Steps between C-alpha positions, in 0.01 A plus 500: 500500500367203301622247755348698789170519310492124441584418863226738614248360250563137595472589870177696444341217304607243760354709785162524329504121450529516120868416450654518156577136434596540137550799274207542258550485125361732237497331165800271522715741701541511874389838636770717651316620810723807536438601136123464525499703821710776344289501180179549702666763719620687190144515366364640826444197728230234513189719532598723207607209278172325572285812466658601172512142371876501449571135578578431132767772523652321799495175302673672208759648736582149617565395141186293453388350173304758296242244383367408844130574540488449878820690576343777707289267714784255563745777585261653750419165659868416543572843646217461750 
C-alpha cells in the first residue's frame, strides 16, 4: 500500500509539473511521505486538519521536536 501510494504521488506531482526532487525535512529529520499522509488522513483529511488547526498534532505524530515554534506552519507547507 505504501509503495503504491508513493508511486502514485510521484506520478501525480510529475504530471502537474511540480516533481518531488528531494524529500523535505522537518527539523533535522526527513519526512516520511506515507506517514504524513496517513497522519492527516487519520485526523480527517486536509480540510478538517486545516479548519481545526491540527497541523501541530500531525507534527507530533511524526515525532517532531516539542520545542519547535513553527511546527504547524512547516508541517502544513510540506504537506501542501
